[in-house]
RONUPA-762328 format. One record per atom (N, C-alpha, C, O, CB): z, y, x. Coordinates in steps of 0.001 Angstrom, whole numbers, padded with zeros to 6 digits, always signed. Each point is the difference from the previous one (the first is absolute). Glycine has a CB too. Layout:
# residues N
ZYX
...
END
This chain:
# residues 254
+018136-044114+102714
+000403+001371-000167
+000762+000150-001289
-000523-000360-001054
-001438+001136+002371
+003291-000212-001282
+000660+000231-001343
-000633+000978-000830
-000667+000927+000457
+002671-001487+000520
-001779+000338-002324
-000573+001123-001107
+000625+001220+000530
+001087+000083+000571
-001243-001551-002832
-000712+002436+001981
+000486+001385+000347
-000004+000938-001163
-000941-000056-000791
+000095-000274+003048
+001808+001179-002428
+000176+001010-001006
+000437+001332+000482
+000985+000134+000727
-000493-001918-002162
-001268+002821+001007
+000518+001414+000517
+000826+000621-001241
-000527+000187-001097
-001660+000281+002810
+003149-000252-001510
+000960+000812-000937
-000102+001301+000181
-000104+000418+001153
+001603-002007-001189
-001490+002454-001021
+000000+001583-000026
+001054+000368-000717
+000118-000403-001158
-002398+000719+001276
+003125+000433+000410
+001115+000707-000556
-000644+001382-000567
-000380+000836+000819
+002221-001987+000902
-001959+001384-003028
-000598+001013-000597
+000414+001299+000422
+001206+000148+000199
-001482-001571-001884
-000648+002595+001897
+000398+001285+000335
+000627+000222+001417
-000232-000905+000800
+000508+001085-003211
+000404+000767+002814
+000614+000198+001165
-000159+001314+000620
-001017+000663-000207
+000791-002905+000402
+001199+002667+000575
-000189+001203+000795
+000477+001034-000824
+000325-000257-001159
-002223-000523+002432
+001990+002084-000752
+000539+001157-000642
-001049+000406-000999
+000472+000530-001006
+000928+000207+003016
-002493-000838-001982
-001031+000484-000784
-000309-000870-001320
-000636+000432-000961
-000245+000531+003160
+001427-002245-002099
-000276-000846-001163
+001140-000941-000298
-000039-001198+000282
-002367+001347+000229
+003453+000470-001111
+001195-000841-000374
-000230-000877-001220
+000922-000755-000307
+000519+002530+001251
-002596-001780-001717
-000178-000582-001075
+000873+000555-001235
+000439+001145-000108
-001117-003005+001638
+000826+000844-002395
+000845+000726-001111
+001352+000181+000418
+000519-000721+000852
-001828-000225-002609
+001997+002048+001084
+001299+000491+000337
+000821+000087-001252
-000430+000532-001023
-000473+000721+002975
+002049-001766-001851
+000812+000019-001348
+001584+000235+000468
+000583-000886+000626
-002372-000932-002018
+002351+002891+001097
+001423+000259+000390
+000336-000113+001359
+001123-000371+000342
-000600-000359-002358
-001446+001034+002855
+000180+000008+001540
-000455-001401+000461
-000008-000184+001217
+002071+001891-001198
-002378-002553-000692
-000618-001296+000289
-001505+000158+000352
-000751+000636-000739
+002426-001742-000833
-002088+000529+002687
-001308-000024+000364
-000864-001308+000050
+000482-000929+000647
+000383+002785+000469
-001763-001995-001562
-000813-001224-000124
-000174-000523+001337
+000328-001177+000149
-001514+001934-002156
+000681-000051+003143
-000389-000327+001195
+001249-000785+000829
-000218-000775+000931
-001539+002856-001113
+002948-001782-000264
+001072-000777+000540
+000373-001206-000685
+000575-000902+000610
+000148+002865+000168
-000994-002046-001950
+000233-001373-000730
-001203-000973+000404
+000150-001197+000245
+001098+002373-002375
-002383-000530+002160
-001037-000989+000363
+000105-000557+001388
-000263-001181+000225
-001169+002337-001760
+001835-000270+002521
+000016-000457+001259
+001019-001086+000314
-000292-000958+000716
-000556+003118-000222
+002232-001971-001125
+000976-000865-000080
-000396-001413-000689
+000380-001062+000493
+001066+003157-000479
-002103-002043-000991
-000490-001250-000819
-001104-000690+000938
+000045-001206+000245
+000365+002354-002762
-001354-000343+003000
-001081-000546+000798
+000409-000801+001055
-000510-001106+000184
-000698+002885-000722
+002297-001216+001427
+000477-000786+001122
+000739-001238-000348
-000062-000983+000739
+000163+003024+000429
+000660-002037-002365
+000663-001113-000388
-000732-001112-000510
+000290-001168+000260
+001293+002612-000598
-002790-000986-000587
-000926-001058-000195
-000610-000597+001217
-000164-001218+000070
-000239+002263-002110
+000025-000168+003093
-000634-000336+001067
+000757-001200+000957
-000571-000925+000578
-000396+003408-000854
+002396-002185+000262
+000895-000909+000666
-000084-001514-000609
-000107-001024+000675
+001655+003125-000194
-001483-002025-001801
+000011-001398-000690
-001440-000691+000259
-000026-001188+000318
+001761+002037-002287
-002918-000118+001836
-001048-000558+000175
-000193-000573+001527
-000549-001081+000214
-000186+002559-002181
+001208-000698+002920
-000110-000397+001415
+000974-001339+000073
-000420-000995+000591
-000057+003639+000412
+001489-002643-001477
+000894-001297-000083
-000603-001151-000546
+000389-001124+000315
+001406+002474-000576
-002864-001124-000662
-000752-001128-000626
-001268-000136+000932
-000915-000669-000482
+001778+001110-002083
-001006-000055+003482
-001286-000407+001023
-001118+000937-000388
-001150-000351+000262
+001676-002281-000049
-000314+003753-000793
-001257+001011-000225
-000036+000868+001130
+001035+000400+000533
-000913-000330-003016
-001237+000234+002866
-000293+001098+001065
+000172+001269-000872
-000759+000184-000951
-001019-001557+002572
+002638+002139-001354
+000118+001385-000688
-000044+001211+000957
+000623+000135+001053
+000771-001262-002799
-002372+002090+001086
-000242+001174+000780
+000258+001140-000908
-000030-000167-001219
-001643-000934+002724
+001925+002250-000971
+000527+001137-001002
-000983+001230+000250
-000451+000197+001129
+003148-000949-001056
-002996+001518-001075
-000655+001319+000221
+001149+001055+000631
-000219+000755+000948
-001574-001244-003082
+002778+000405+001569
+001273+000648+000799
+001407-000528-000093
+000388-000616-000993
-001622+002521+000667
+001930-001678+001283
+001356-000491+000017
+001085+001105+000125
+001204-000227+000117
-002153-001842+000884
+000329+003373-001043
+000857+001186+000117
-000625+000912-000969
-000999-000327-000641
+001717+000036+003088
-000083+001540-002570
-000337+000930-000892
-001208+000790+000569
+000226+001053+000596
+002163-001002-001481
-003509-000449+000753
-001257+000769+000428
-000819-000049-001100
+000176-000835-000887
-000110+000336+003227
-001169+001526-002374
-000998+000120-000998
-001307-000576+000692
-000372+000155+001163
+001533+001963-002369
-001718-002781+000234
-001480-000524+000126
-000519+000185-001367
+000636-000147-001044
-000274-001652+002903
-001800+002195-001704
-000789-000038-001252
-000197-001421-000518
+000055-000952+000778
-001224+003025-000042
+000919-002244-002157
-000419-001124-000570
-001254-000868+000961
-000040-001194+000297
+000818+002543-002711
-001696-000288+002727
-001161-000587+000691
+000353-000415+001365
-000619-000925+000525
-000883+002296-001834
+002399-000789+001891
+000436-000368+001356
+000776-001455-000072
-000115-000779+000946
+000333+003443-000268
+000521-002979-001754
+000754-001194-000131
-001158-001070-000252
+000124-001120+000496
+002182+002290-001458
-003372-000862+000239
-000900-001010-000516
-000726-000366+001369
-000184-001190+000255
-000123+002116-002893
-000084-000005+003467
-000667-000200+001221
+000919-000790+001049
-000451-000939+000656
-000906+003104-001165
+002460-001789+000600
+001005-000748+000805
-000061-001593-000355
-000161-000847+000878
+001728+003057-000833
-001426-002516-001395
-000112-001282-000418
-001198-000710+000481
+000080-001109+000527
+001169+001797-002353
-002411-000030+001642
-001278-000328+000222
-000212-000385+001525
-000581-001019+000374
-000059+002534-002351
+001169-000595+002760
-000235-000254+001422
+000931-000892+000564
-000196-000337+001168
-000717+002417-000970
+001936-002550-000831
+001011-001056+000353
-000602-001269-000380
+000376-001048+000525
+001620+002502-000856
-002986-001414-000625
-000540-001417-000480
+001083-000786-000632
-000009-001214+000206
-001663+001119+001636
+002608+000607-002583
+001095-000723-000674
-000861-000814-001228
-001147+000272-000354
+003294+001694+000981
-001356-002935-001123
-000424-000843-001349
+000192+000767-001185
-000798-000125-000929
+001447-001979+001893
+000358+002916-001041
+000427+000549-001283
+000793+001425+000386
+000566+000198+001075
-000356-002770-002297
-000286+003449+000195
+000545+001329+000061
+000942+000171-001263
-000485-000131-001124
-001641+001057+002428
+003408-000647-001139
+000834+000281-001110
+000777+001399+000251
+000756+000153+000960
-000534-002773-001426
-000468+003557-000430
+000535+001393+000219
+001142-000070-001147
-000211-000403-001144
-002166+001804+002086
+003661-000929-000434
+001118+000187-000793
+000476+001234-000491
+000411+000827+000814
+000009-002523+000244
-000413+001960-002332
+000395+001456-000576
+000998-000135-000890
+000424-001121-000281
-002536+002026+000448
+002622+000231-000731
+000765+000137-001200
-000564+000976-000910
-000439+001057+000455
+002353-001684+000746
-001947+000349-002580
-000701+000784-000774
+000711+001195-000453
+001121+000307+000406
-002283-002209-000962
+000415+002630-000377
+000674+001384-000626
-000839+000154-001151
-001153-000408-000146
+001957+001714+002300
+000011-000584-003055
-000523+000457-001252
+000244+001333-000339
+001038+000491+000443
-000829-002566-001103
-000988+002809-000073
+000193+001470-000187
+001400+000375-000570
+000532+001067+000307
-003026-000897-000692
+003096-001098-000476
+001151+000181-000632
+001074-000915+000464
-000102-001223-000099
-001186+002030-001701
+002389-000160+002340
+001027-000988+000633
+000597-000973-001027
+000178+000404-001150
+000436+001368+002853
-000294-003029-001360
+000656-001027-000511
-000701-000335-001441
+000675-000371-000961
+001539+001065+002344
-003500-000544-001434
-000685-000327-000969
-000784-001314+000005
-000250-000611-001039
+000325+002894+000855
-000449-002687+001392
-000640-001179+000250
+000542-000668+001196
+000306+000658+000995
-002229+000226-002073
+002084-002447+001010
+000387-000634+001117
-000653-001344+000020
-000523-000560-000964
+002616+001842+001024
-001992-001732+001177
-000666-001348+000179
-000866-000086+001219
-000184+000985+000715
+000191-001236-003138
-000543-000926+002666
-000839-000325+001273
-001590-000261-000492
-000307-000583-001041
+002567-000620+002348
-003045+001672-000486
-001382-000378-000227
-000621-000081+001379
+000531+000544+000968
-000675+000558-003295
-000999-001793+002406
-000705-000224+001121
-001464+000462-000197
-000655-000321-000992
+002234-001555+001551
-002014+002582+000360
-001606+000402-000096
-000759-000845+000815
+000466-000526+001011
-000064+002861-001354
-001697-002509-000098
-001067-000839+000867
-001168+000840-000465
-000072+000787-000944
+001068-003436+001060
-002002+002242+000893
-001383+000754-000158
-000639-000579-001398
-000483+000741-000856
+000016-000488+003667
+000523-001512-002905
-000471-000561-001209
+000727-001207-000456
+000656-000572+000870
-002745+001475-000284
+002100-001367-001696
+000885-001187-000552
-000642-001253+000334
-000370-000732-000918
+001228+002022-001001
-001042-001636+003182
-000720-001264+000393
+000587-000407+001364
+000600+000783+000735
-002825-000167-002011
+001998-001894+001540
+000331-000589+001363
+001392-000102+000335
+000889+000232-000819
-002880+000630+001534
+002217-001238+000597
+001357-000286+000432
+000984+001278-000063
+001218-000127-000118
-002274-001707+001636
+000408+003065-001427
+000949+001139-000012
+000675+000009-001459
+001183+000306-000151
-002653+001128+001950
+000691-001763-002776
+000367+000244-001347
+001139-001208-000415
+000908+000179-000812
-003461+001014+000265
+002308-002397+001254
+000950-000918-000220
+001398+000414+000658
+001043-000073-000650
-002956-001631+000488
+001876+002135+001461
+000970+000510+000772
+000834+001076-000819
+001230-000037+000000
-002691-000492+002060
+000784+001431-002717
+000505+001106-000748
+000790-000509-001081
+001167+000349-000180
-003016+001038+000762
+001212-002237-001336
+000807-000809-001115
+001298-000692+000537
+001075+000133-000584
-003320-000624-000590
+002093-000274+002344
+001027-000626+000474
+001180+000778+000504
+001142-000460-000010
-002776-001070+000400
+001305+002789+000076
+001018+001193+000472
+000723+000401-001172
+001229+000068-000036
-002691+000886+001846
+000644-000668-002836
+000632+000766-001246
+001022-001070-000617
+001159+000284-000301
-003428+001285-000307
+001710-002793+000463
+000916-001095-000588
+001371-000062+000655
+001059+000027-000627
-003090-001372+000123
+001913+001259+001812
+001336-000074+000964
+000907+001306-000344
+001186-000115-000310
-002543-001160+002443
+000717+002471-002052
+000636+001226-000242
+000687+000088-001515
+001065+000578-000217
-002832+000446+001956
+001049-001630-002639
+000450-000119-001358
+001291-000753-000029
+000966+000392-000654
-003293-000313-000180
+002323-001201+001575
+001244-000873+000077
+001200+000551+000712
+001079-000584-000097
-002609-001223+000053
+001388+002979+000807
+000908+000830+000611
+000638+000716-001089
+001227+000093+000016
-002476+000080+002080
+000495+000409-003158
+000550+000876-001061
-000919+000932-000382
+000243+000564-001067
+001867-000813+001820
-003298+000626-000051
-000821+001150-000352
-000853-000489-001339
-000217-001174-000297
+000067+002115+002964
-000243+000122-003335
-000985-000157-001036
-001372-000179+000678
-000398+000813+000834
+001782+000591-002490
-002097-002480+001286
-001330-000205+000467
-001139+000807-000690
-000436-000352-001096
+001298-001853+001665
-001288+003188+000031
-001015+000728-000631
-001528-000537+000326
-000975+000635-000403
+002694+001360+000508
-001847-003172+000631
-001340-000595+000192
-000699+000427+001211
+000406+000845+000798
-000557-000974-003130
-000911-000519+002392
-001016+000366+001100
-001158+000752-000499
-000653-000314-000995
+001271-001675+002191
-000837+003034-000414
-001167+001047-000454
-000962+000238+001011
+000355+000134+001171
+001143+001037-002560
-002813-001099+001004
-001132+000374+000834
+000001+001502+000331
+000166+000845-000880
-001469-002727-000146
+001128+002165+002219
+000091+001392+000573
-001079-000001+001039
+000346+000160+001170
+002211+000217-001569
-003885-000547+000096
-001011+000090+001049
-000183+001459+000704
-000697+000076+001012
-000450-001970-002350
+001751+003004+000819
-000191+001172+000727
+001043+000243+001163
-000192+000903+000813
-000834-000039-002931
+002130-001683+002182
+000926+000098+001112
-000401-000366+001364
-000265-001169+000279
+001726+000793-001922
-001519+001357+002532
-000529-000127+001402
+000442-001485+000682
-000808-000780+000504
+000988+003567-000267
+001007-002965-000315
+000598-001255+000722
-000507-001244-000698
+000005-001080+000590
+002149+002313+000092
-002558-001116-001828
-000655-001170-000684
-001398-000153-000007
-000536-001101-000130
+002261+001225-001142
-002377+001001+001415
-001394+000158-000057
-000727-000177+001392
-001072-000599+000080
+001522+002118-002046
+000231-000930+003132
-000421+000085+001367
+000365-001203+000875
-000546-000245+001076
+000747+002652-001371
+000674-003061-000209
+000487-001213+000769
-000865-001054-000219
-000390-000293-001130
+002626+000904+000993
-002635-001332+001354
-000985-001147-000102
+000556-001356-000406
-000735-000946-000282
-000489+002117+002000
+002655-001233-001740
+000497-001240-000272
+000732+000201-001431
+000100+001127-000485
+000121-001843+003122
+000239-000330-003226
+000668+000024-001356
+001264+000892+000225
+000776-000116+000948
-001635-002330-001734
+000949+003374-000255
+001079+001146+000166
+000637+000147-001403
-000635-000145-001045
-000684+001513+002969
+002576-001079-001851
+000755+000455-001237
+001156+000993+000288
+000545+000122+001097
-001105-002354-002113
+000836+002857+000004
+000997+001161+000105
+001120-000354-000944
-000255-000093-001201
-001522+001915+001751
+003103-002045-000062
+000998-000429-000911
+000886+001428-000277
+000464+000734+000872
-000435-003488+000090
+000051+002897-002170
+000826+001104-000473
+001520-000434-000392
+000260-000307-001164
-002503+001373+000312
+003174-001078+001809
+001256-000684-000337
+001005+000940-000660
+000908+000561+000612
-001296-002113+001302
+000153+001667-003167
+000812+000731-000876
-000517+001545-000007
-000913+000430+000707
+002957-002128-000243
-001310+002417-001365
-000363+001491-000130
+001140+000675+000718
+001163-000322-000243
-002449+000194-002071
+000982+001044+003181
+000898+000758+000703
+000888+000871-000779
+001174+000199+000313
-002731-000340+001351
+000871+000751-002866
+000825+000854-000912
+000433-000789-001182
-000109+000392-001161
-001096+001649+001870
+001693-003159-000343
+000605-000970-001201
+001351-000152+000604
+000076-000397+001163
-002261-001080-002067
+003185+001736+000270
+001436-000366+000696
+000042-001545-000323
+000487-000664+000915
+000959+003124-001304
-001837-003146-000680
+000042-001252-000174
-000715-000952+001259
+000523-000993+000504
-000412+001790-003087
-001281-000284+002897
-000637-000723+001202
+000529+000397+001246
-000163-000790+000930
-001817+000602-002090
+002600+001278+001386
+000712+000366+001217
+001398-000740+000076
+000474-000331+001086
-001684+002639-001117
+001771-002522-001025
+001142-000961+000191
-000406-001366+000376
+000591-000513+000950
+000626+001777-002557
-002155-001940+000988
-000487-001237+000270
-000399-000005+001441
+000365-000940+000705
-001065+000592-003057
-000061+001377+002876
-000521+000057+001395
+001214-000059+001016
-000011-000727+000994
-002075+002146-001789
+003120-000596+000456
+001136+000155+000825
+000849-001311+000029
+000302-000556+001056
-000331+003054-001576
+000368-002923-000636
+000832-001226-000208
-000478-001284+000446
+000754-000770+000594
-000019+001894-002364
-002222-001475+001466
-000618-001132+000384
-001009+000198+000982
-001074-000593-000105
+001585-000227-001926
-000241+001707+003115
-001019+000417+000906
-000699-001341+000766
-001218-000167+000067
+002610+002556+000235
-000360-003330+000273
-000533-001051+000656
-000629-000994-000851
-000891-000637+000562
+002457+001067+001045
-001308-000752-002926
-000517-000762-000979
-001498+000613-000263
-000947-000755-000219
+003428+000153-000781
-002606+001838+001032
-001327+000673-000135
-000877-000402+001063
-001109-000470-000256
+002092+002362-000804
-000586-001749+002180
-000702-000187+001277
-000443-001673+000035
-001084-000421+000404
+002609+002577+000906
-000447-002945-001817
-000345-001255+000002
-000946-000348-001028
-000853-000848+000262
+002866+000463+000701
-001979+000897-002035
-001017-000010-001173
-001370+000301+000451
-000856-000860-000210
+002591+001594-001336
-002038+000265+002085
-001310+000436+000517
-000475-001031+000877
-001058-000579-000247
+001579+002940+000098
+000319-002693+001358
-000457-001003+000858
-000255-001306-000621
-000958-000703+000322
+002106+001851+001321
-000160-001511-002662
-000330-001410-000634
-001283-000134-000809
-000686-001016-000108
+003091+000741-000035
-002626+001526-000435
-001397+000102-000740
-001133-000197+000954
-000965-000671-000367
+001889+002297-001296
-000888-001092+002870
-001098-000183+000938
-000187-001384+000444
-001050-000642-000055
+001424+002851+000770
+000903-002645-000214
-000038-001540+000447
-000344-001042-001067
-000550-001043+000355
+002288+001660+001258
-001432-000386-002965
-000266-000901-001025
-001562-000159-000158
-000521-001094-000216
+002763+001737-000918
-002984+000600+001265
-001360+000267-000334
-000644-000740+001149
-000916-000782-000253
+001170+003110-001019
+000169-002135+002565
-000759-000601+001218
+000320-001612-000017
-000847-000779+000437
+001072+003141+001105
+000884-002780-002003
+000226-001342-000030
-000806-000626-001137
-000419-001131+000243
+002667+001497+000779
-002551+000158-002233
-000850-000576-001076
-001341+000030+000386
-000765-000856-000445
+002238+001515-001224
-001871+000221+002446
-001439+000231+000402
-000159-000962+001229
-001136-000083+000466
+000955+002689-001304
+001129-003306+001392
-000094-000918+001168
-000507+000783+001260
-000778-000491+000818
+000299-001512-002410
+001020+003332+001671
-000322+000757+001211
+001090-000381+001083
-000283-000129+001191
-000832+002119-002581
+002444-002165+000847
+000994-000203+000931
+000521-001645-000344
-000024-000430-001153
+000718+003332+001322
-000326-003557+000751
+000376-001327-000431
+001364-000089-000559
+000907+000732+000399
-002386-001569+001253
+001648-000157-002678
+001359-000086-000698
+000909-000449+001243
-000361-000857+000806
-000513+000146-003427
+002070+001377+002679
+001020-000400+000879
+001253+000203-000692
-000038+000515-001117
-001256-000002+003094
+002506-000882-001415
+001277+000069-000517
+000543+001401+000180
-000350+000739+000920
+000669-003156-000471
+000625+002760-001457
+000730+001189+000116
+001468-000152+000401
+000703-000944-000360
-002261+001781-001274
+001941+000128+002376
+001550+000106+000241
+000400+001403-000305
-000773+000959-000006
+000822-002728+001855
+001421+001807-002140
+000459+001332-000120
+000968+000340+001403
+000953-000643+000442
-001071+000432-003333
-000458+001361+003358
+000647+000366+001164
+001191+000936-000030
-000205+001133-000437
-001903-001549+001243
+003194+000126-000443
+001139+000845-000189
+000474+000676+001278
+000934+000797-000086
-000314-002259-001774
-001212+001198+003095
+000373+000787+001194
-000824-000471+001158
-000483-001127+000102
+002821+001474-000932
-002452+000660+001718
-000784-000178+001354
+000883+000552+000991
+000515+001111-000129
-002858-000913-000790
+002545-001027+002004
+000861+000592+001135
-000593-000471+001264
-000822-000913+000074
+002971+000948-001408
-001654+000685+002383
-000455-000378+001384
+001262-000869+000590
-000180-000856+000866
-001452+003154-000481
+002949-001995-000943
+001127-000559+000453
+000323-001204-000882
+000171+000115-001213
+000577+002086+002144
-000667-003447-000224
+000001-001294-000683
+001353-000107-000692
+000089-000730-000987
-001693-000378+002685
+002606+001746-001278
+001436-000088-000587
-000052+000670-001375
+000606-000460-000968
+000591+000547+003312
-001911+000965-002387
-000069+000773-001427
-000852-000971-000984
+000365-000188-001160
-000341+002792+002289
-001163-003193-000593
-000634-000899-000825
+000593-001049-000502
-000123-000254-001198
-001391+000890+002201
+002332-001502-000081
+000728-001110-000362
+001211+000352-001028
+000396-000784-000862
-001109-000210+003172
+001221+002249-002093
+001103+000500-000901
-000447-000045-001553
+000616-000515-000933
+000224+002102+002915
-002195-000846-002009
-000411+000072-001300
-000441-001319-000594
+000233-000253-001182
-000811+002518+001693
-000134-003219+000382
-000372-001296-000522
+001237-000719-000298
-000172-000751-000960
-001939+000681+002214
+003164+000034-000830
+001223-000711-000416
+000598+000657-001284
+000443-000694-000915
+000021+000050+003373
-000469+001862-002487
+000434+000640-001277
-000867-000405-001270
+000514-000277-001084
+000292+002231+002537
-002197-001961-001204
-000814-000640-001169
+000178-001483-000251
-000183-000445-001133
-001471+002126+001626
+001999-002455+000501
+000110-001419-000156
+001315-000229-000689
+000131-001004-000699
-001546+000476+002744
+002317+001317-001910
+001315-000175-000588
+000066+000152-001521
+000739-000596-000784
+000113+001404+002918
-001834+000169-002396
-000250+000232-001588
-000956-000840-000536
-000377+000214-001152
+000859+002018+001327
-000987-003243+000525
-000960-001049-000412
-001414+000323-000017
-000790-000688-000648
+002511-000075-000605
-002116+001860+001988
-001266+000263+000052
-000755-000814+001094
+000579-000096+001082
+000056+002284-002023
-001890-002806+000798
-000648-000699+001095
-000544+000850+001155
-001217+000098+000161
+000676-001715-001861
+001347+002183+002443
-000430+000991+000960
-000208-000587+001270
+000594-001027+000330
+000544+002697-001475
-002133-000945+002053
-000352-000600+001294
-000323+001220+000792
-000062+001098-000551
-000837-003400-000298
+000672+002130+002238
-000363+000993+000851
-001380-000417+000577
-000186-001084+000552
+002645+001727-000070
-003407+000303-000655
-001457-000069+000551
+000018+000723+001241
+000146+001222+000021
-001285-001316-002234
+000982-000682+003365
-000024+000710+001281
-001396+000025+000679
-000117+000146+001217
+002516-000814-000958
-003398+000527-001059
-001347-000117+000453
-000557+001358+000436
-001091+000032+000569
+000795-001996-002088
+000918+002978+001307
-000444+001335+000414
+000967+000824+000946
+000968-000550+000527
-002174+000516-002714
+000939+001244+002364
+000925+000878+000823
+001316+000128-000387
+000932+000267+000758
-002693+000874-000299
+001848-001392-001994
+001383+000271-000657
+000462-001269-000549
-000806-000878-000307
+000309+003252-000315
+001883-002526+000471
+000656-001275-000705
+000007+000364-001322
+000860+000815-000336
+000633-001597+002117
-002344+000317-002705
-000011+000315-001413
+000560-001076-000897
-000465-001136-000090
-001456+002507+000573
+003134-000828-001242
+000684-000706-000765
-000557-000166-001452
-000084+000908-000827
+001855-000225+002334
-002128-001951-001681
-000709-000080-001405
+000540-001068-000963
+000721-000915+000397
-002785+001674+000756
+001721-000621-002326
+000545-000797-000996
-001281-000777-000741
-001050+000599-000231
+003228+001125-000035
-001973-003096-000072
-000901-000672-000931
-001363-000134+000598
-000451+000652+000941
+001733+000226-002854
-001930-001916+001157
-001347-000249+000207
-000752-000296-001281
+000304-000968-000697
+000312+000187+002913
-001602+001617-002527
-000613+000073-001372
-001523+000004+000064
-000633+000807+000681
+002637+000469-001495
-002516-002167+000110
-001540+000090-000150
-000486+000899-001053
-001171+000374-000070
+001067-002610+000825
+001055+002579-001591
-000318+001243-001107
+000702+001086+000423
+001160-000028+000412
-001415-001313-002402
-000586+002491+001871
+000784+001420+000331
+000867+000373-000911
+000955+000703+000330
-002671+000111+000714
+001530-001228-002366
+001091+000320-001099
+001336-000593+000364
+000987+000688-000261
-002738-000680-001551
+001900-000997+002288
+001255-000754+000257
+000665+000786+001138
+001183+000337-000048
-002112-002708-000695
+000083+002654+001803
+000471+000977+001120
+000503+001290-000419
+001005+000476+000529
-002594-001464+000820
+000832+001698-002442
+000387+001137-000491
+001439-000072-000783
+000831+000906+000060
-003368-000385-000102
+002698-001674-000663
+001284-000225-000794
+001175-000143+001003
+001099+000467-000301
-002378-001669-001647
+001082+000576+003123
+000987+000036+001020
+000323+001175+000624
+001173+000295+000230
-001796-002252+000058
-000418+002746+000047
+000053+001299+000524
+000731+000848-000759
+000804+000713+000600
-002734-001036+000340
+001834+000430-002258
+000650+000759-000961
+001697-000379+000142
+000854+000871+000158
-003248-000860-001816
+002647-001269+001581
+001170-000550+000032
+000884+000447+001334
+001184+000332-000048
-002317-002227-001402
+000402+001841+002528
+000723+000349+001232
+000010+001591+000193
+000821+000523+000753
-001530-002849+000317
-000173+003023-001734
+000060+001467-000111
+001265+000440-000736
+000782+000869+000387
-003299-000770-000384
+002600-000784-001058
+001229+000378-000833
+001341-000347+000659
+001014+000637-000285
-002406-001011-001749
+001398-000626+002905
+001030-000384+000919
+000341+000904+000996
+001010-000174+000682
-001657-001853-001075
-000180+003084+000563
+000096+000999+001071
-000589-000177+001207
+000358+000652+000980
+001416-000247-001898
-002901-001462+000970
-000573+000003+001263
-001449+000726-000041
-000675-000007-001029
+002048-002191+001569
-001762+002771+000552
-001394+000521+000076
-001038-001160+000203
+000101-000815+000917
+000819+003018+000070
-001840-002208-001841
-000893-001058+000035
-001544+000320-000105
-000379+001064-000489
+002308-002246-000447
-002761+000279+001383
-001366+000097-000120
-000455-001385-000018
+000588-000896+000606
-000762+003102+000482
-001088-002409-001930
-000539-001187+000004
-001176-000064+001202
-000795+000902+000263
+001469-001103-002905
-000577-000985+003238
-000915-000312+001007
-000789-001219-000247
+000407-000902-000733
+001051+002007+002192
-002653-001130-000811
-000869-001244-000138
+000017-000713+001244
-000637-001046+000122
-000842+002066-001743
END
């Protein structure tokens, strides 16, 4: 059985938009980011479930019970932070029930990855009163992906969105790797996925002509054009950023 994680996009529905700043709503940012993180984790062999994939409202208790009933191994809630005064505080922090165990290590790894993207690292903090951390039966954490009422954090969020999703996913995978929960495997950078072989081969040849060690993985329902083979996630991240700067849509896969 693959390792299973339930991802929770914070807030949702008309009654709970979360933080709001200049017309921007937390619930929309969290849903978009949660789905992007989930896609990366799924591409790396994790069984991902979601508390919501649309704009619906659930109480924190309902979310915790959904995770408990699903029997997942881990619960991660994704939010954006807020402060009483606009543009006074910026940065990322991750909340856990207490500062111990695998959840604490994962929270630190996620924060470190997000700091590398450009966020201020505000650290990991214990919040035993939060329902989604207190009522879940599995290890759980809540990621605050920057302050919604910080123009600095919003610019980082918008301009580096895929890097942020990759950072959160990489923090999760690094923790599970180091704990021996998932086996060490090789990493590739995926640049495209097609049903039509002609399109896949066109992209393959384009990458090969530029000197990239590209190949087609046809083991699934899609023809996946991938580049490289790395034992170290950091090496894959470096190539992924290079390809992204060259204009390719990228995602790291295991």
